[in-house]
N, C-alpha and C positions, 0 to 999 in steps of 0.2 A: 847424807842428806837424801830425803825422800823426793821422788819425782811426782808424787801425787799431792795435789793441793787439798789439804784437809778442810772440810766444812765445819763450821761451828756446830755445836749440838743443836742450837736453836734452828739453824737453817736445815739441818739434816732431818730433824724431827720437829715439825711445827707443833706449837702448843694448841692442841685441839680444844682445850677448855677456853682458851682466849678467843679462838675463832667462834666457838659456840656462844660466848658472851657477846661478841660483836654482832652476831646474827640476832640474838635476843634483844639487844639494844636497838637495832634497826627495826625490828618488829614492834617494839614499844613506841617508837617514834612515828610509825606509819599511821596514816589516817584510815578511816573505814573504807574510803574509796580506793586507796592504794592496796589495802589488804584484799578487797573484793577483786580488783583487777589482777593482783598477783595469783590469787586462788583460781580465778577463771583461766588465766594463762597456764597454770600448773595442771588444771583439769584437762586441758587440750594436749599439752606436750607430754604429760606423764600421768595418765589416769590412775595407775597403781599408786604412785606417790601421793596423789590427791586423796585416795581412799585411806592410805596409811595415815596421812596427816589428820584426817577427820576421825580416826579412831581415838585420838586424844580428847575429842569432844563427843562423848556418847550422846546419841539422840535421846531427847526427852519426850518422845511421842506419847508415852503413857500419861505424862502430865498434861499434854495439850493435844489430845487426839483429833480435835476438830480444826486445828490450825493447819493451813496448807502452806506450801512454800511460796515465798515472795517472788515477784516477777520484776524484771528491769523495765522501767517505763521512762520515756523521754518526757521531761517536765515542760518542755517548750510546746509540744503538740499532743501529748498523751498517747503517742504511738508506742507499740512494743519495740524493744531493742534487744539485740543479742550479738554475741561474738560468733562468727562463722568460721569453721575450719577452712583453710586454704585462702582466706582473705587476710587483709592486714589485721593486726591485733588491735582493732579499734571497734567501737560499737557501731552497729548498723541498724536502721529501721527495717522492719520486715512485716509481711503479711503472709500467713500460711507458712510456706517454706522459702519464699522469695524475698530477696533484699529489695527494698523500694527506696527511691530518692524522694525525700520530703523537703528538699531545698535547704536543709541545714544539718549540721552534725548533731547527733543525739546528746542531750544532757541527761544522763541516766541517774535515776534514784530508784530504790527498790520499794515496792508496795505489795501488800497482800491484795489479791484480786478484788475483794469486797471493800477495800479501803482506798482504791484509786480515786483521787478527787474528781468530783462531778464536773468541774469546769473544763476538764479535758474533753 
């Protein structure tokens, strides 16, 4: 009789394909906001992994050379919003490089600078 407790093959060698499928299913269920938040978090904690992930989506700058990157804007007040390193992983209003208190939590949507609604 052996004194070592054998592990089943499944426990000793997890099925990586199953784990990859679970991650793909989770990604397929994610909303745009959840994906943006997850990528923003990844860009802060592991910039190299962020860059590797974006290699899967080649830039199409040749097709749209005049299009700039969208910016996060608070839809309640029109103020710019960002995630700041060293702060909670929540959106903050800012001006320049300083976090400002606008009296409410930012409700973020992404806009191209020339498409930000005038009512802000």
